[in-house]
N, C-alpha and C positions, 0 to 999 in steps of 0.2 A: 846470169843465173848465179848465184855466190857459192852456190856446190857444197860439197862435204868434205872434211879433215876428219880422219882417227889419227891421233897424234903418233907420228910416225917416227918421229925422232926416237920412240916411245915404247911401239907396240910391243917390238922382240923384247926389250929390257924388260918392259911392265911386266910380261909375263913371265920372265925369270924370277922376278922379284914377286908374283904372285904364288908361285910354285914354293918357293921358299918361306913365305910367311905362311902359306898352307901347310909346309912340313913343322915350322913352330908350332901353329896352332895346333896340329895332331900329337904331337909331342906332348906337350904341354897338358893338353886336356884329356887326353886319353890315358896318362901317366897318373893322374890325379887320383885321389881316393875316391873322389865323386866324379867319375868320367864327364867330359861335357865336348861340345863341338861349338864353334861362333856358328850363328845362322848364316851370316854370309856365305858360307860355302855352298849353301842350298843352290845356289845360282849360277850352274850352268846354262847351255843351251836349252837343255832340258827342263830344267830347276825353274826357269823365265819361263819359257811355256805353261809348266803346270799350276805357277802362281798366276798367269792370266786366266786360267780356268777357273781356280780359286776365287777370284772377284768377281767372276758372274754366277756364283753359287747363291741360292735363295739364303743359306745362312751367315754369309759373309758380306755383311753390311756397311763394315769401314768405308770400302771404295766407293760405294753409291752415296755415302753420306757426304764424304770428302768431295766429292763430284759435285753434288747437291750445292756446297757451299762455295766450291770455284764457277760454277756457271751464273751462280748470284752475285758473287762479289769481283768478279775478274774485272771488270770495270774499276772498280773501287782501288783495286790493288795496282792496276797501272797508272790511273792517275796519281795515287799516294807516290808511288816510288819511282816516276820517270824513268824506268830501269832500260837502260839501251844493251845490256847483257843478261841473259836469263839461264843462270848456271842450275841444273838440276843433277843431287847428288843419288846416287843409287837408282839411275834413270829407268833400265827396262825396257819397255816397252813405250815408254813416254806418251800414251793414251790421255792420261788426266791432263799431263802438262799442254794438249791440246787447246784446251778451254783457257789456259790460262794465255798460252802464246795470242790465241783471236784478241785476249782483250788487249795485250799488249802492241799487237799490230794494229789494230783501230784507233789505238791511242798514237800511235806514229811514232813513238820513241824507238822500239826494240830493233836492233842492228843486227845481233850475234844470240845464238843459243849454243851452250856448252853443256851435255850430258855428259856426265861421269858414270861408269859403272864397271864392275868387278870383272864382268864376262865381256869378252871381244868380239863375240858373234852375235850376242843381243845387241850389244852398243850398234855394231857396223848396219845392223837391218833396222835398227830405229832411228838413226841418224840418217840414213839414205830416205827412211818413209819421210820424216819431217823436212828434209831438203828438197824432195819433189813438191811436197804438198804448200811448202813455204818457199817459192825460189828465191825471193828476195833476201833470205835471211843466210848469213853466215854460218854454218853447221858446223864445230870443232867438238868431235867425241874427244874424250879423254880415257883412256883404258886406265883404271887402277882401282886402289882400295880409297874409300873414302876417311877411312881411319889413317891412310898414311900418307896419302899424296895430295892432300888439299893446298899446300903451297904451290904447286904446279897448275891449278885453274888459271886459264888466260880472260881477258874480258876487258872491255871498254867499261869505265864506270860512268855511271851509278851501274851496279850489278845488284840483282836480286837472285839469291841463292835460296833454292826449293828443297826442302826436306820433305817428304809428302809420305804418305799411306800408312802414317803411325809407327815408322821405322825406327826412329828414337827411341820408342819403348823397348826394342831390342839390347838395347845397354845395361849392363848394370847400372847403378845410380853412379858411383863414382867414377866409371868409363862415361858415363853422359855428360859429368860435368865438363869432364877433359873433352868431350867433341865438341861439344856447345864453345866451349872457351876455343878450339882452335880452330873454329868456322869464324869466331870472332876475330882470330888472329890472322887471317888471311884478307879481312874485310877494311876498307878505309872508314872513319866516321861517315857516318850519314849514308851508308848501302844497308843493303835491306836482308833480313831473313824469313822465310814463311816457312812455317813449322806445323806439319799434323800431325795432333795428336789424338789417340783413341781415350775416351772417358770411361770412366769407372760406371758399371752398371749392374745389372743382376746376374750374377754367376751363370745362371742359366744360360743365358742369351751368348754370354763372352765364351763357356765352352763350346756349345754349338758351332759358333764362327770358327773352332780350330779343329774340330773332329765331325765334319759336313759327312753326312749318309751314303753319298755317294763313294765317298773314300778317297777325293782328289788330296785334301790335306795329308793323308796318311801316305799316299806316293810320292808328295812333295818332301814329306820329312824323310823316307828314303832314302831320297835322291843325294841325298850328303853323303850317303854311301856310295851311291855309283860315283859321284866325284871323287871319292879315296880311290876307288878300282881305277878309273881311269887316269888319274893325274898321278897317284903315287903306289898303282899295282897292287892296290890290297885287295887278298884274296878272299872277300866278305859278300854274301849271299844278303839283300837286303831283306830276304824272306825270311831270314834267320830272327827278325826283329818285328816285334808290334810298336805302331803309333800309340801314342800316349798322350792324351791333352789334360790337365786339371788345373784349377784357380789355385792360386796362394793367397788367402785372405789376408794375410798380415801383411806380405810385401804388394799387394793389390798388384799381381801380375799372373798372365797365363805362362806356365811352363809346356813346352812339347818336349817329350822323350821317346828314345826308342828302348825299348825293353827286350833282352836278350831271351830267346824263346826256350832255348837250351845252353848247357854249357860250351861254351866256343873258345877256340885260341885263333885270333886273325893277326895275320903276317900283314907286315906295310911295308914293302923293300923300300919305297921313295920316301920312308920317313926312316928306317933302319929300327923297325920297332916290331914288337911282338905283343899283343895284348890279351888280355883273359879277360873272358866274360863268363859269371857265373848266371845260372839260369833265373829270371827274373829281374837282373842286375839294369839298372836304367843308365842311359846317356842322354845328358839333356842337350839337346839341339837347339832351343830356343826359348827366351823367354818375351813376351810382350807385355810390358808395363801400362798399365790404365791410367790416367792423370784426373786428377782434379784442377780446375782453374788456377789456383793460389800456386798450386805447385809449378806449373807452367809459369805465370809469370815470376815465380821466386827465382827459379833455375835460369829464367832467360835474364834477369838482373846480375845473379853472380856471374853471368858469362861474360858480360857488358853489353848487353842489347837492354832496351827501352821498349816496352810492349805498347804499341801504339794501338792495333785493330785487334778483338777477338771476337771470333764467329762461330757459330755452332749451326749444325743441320735441323730442321725443325724439330727433331724428334729428340735435339739435344743428345745424340750418341756421341757426335765426334766435333773436334774442337780445331779451330783453323787460327792459328795467331801469326800476325804481321809484326815484326818486330825491328827496330833500328839500331845498329852499331851506335855507341854513345863514345 
């Protein structure tokens, strides 16, 4: 049995670095004229659990659409890449990745799986489950922020980096360019990126996907406040904020926001910050950009990738692109 390792030279130091990044993000985002928080801070163990519930909701089509493509194309991806190492950024539970792993294992080239996630607890659980189900695979989890720690990713070439779920849409456009270039920067020419992108479609379908009838997405959105309470001792009550999801037609993205129900003062000792909220004031907690195929191709090319394959689900709701580092 190859076993599982969570990057231990690494985890305690990584947690300190993650807390420092959280402090910086909170100070910058909540001190701005238009308040915001990065969406990556949804994902402690509870946030990861809530997101897994979201992926099973009837309104939330992206996970099913992307899985449909992976089931259909896993063999082609394995045959094209011949990957020896599969690297997953923002791994979460790695459930969809199992479809890809099955294709790579059948193809006979893959030897190592490297999941990376900002949540150490969620990463450990996912890595141990994968190691149990794929006993011949060397599983090495890396605790870290995929916007900061890409250079530390291990693995034998050729590597296939996967970034699934449409998470690329959570970046603002300039940050998205920087991120894709940073991924290219850690790859050798000829290595691969598999990128999931949600596609532009009718606004009603999009808004429902981010404001479900059961209220799971609302709870997930408020979880960022629970993270601030846990990690930075914030005296914030998530019940003081409403969940809001809106479609921005000009930018072609969904915005998730938390809207203060009353005038508030929130003290965050761990960030040495006191934040005032007016009733009705919003904090933007996520953007989720939706894409057109030409934009995906252009942005990959600008980052140093050549698009080799483009696939969608049968309904044309979601795109999966396989690109090679040039």
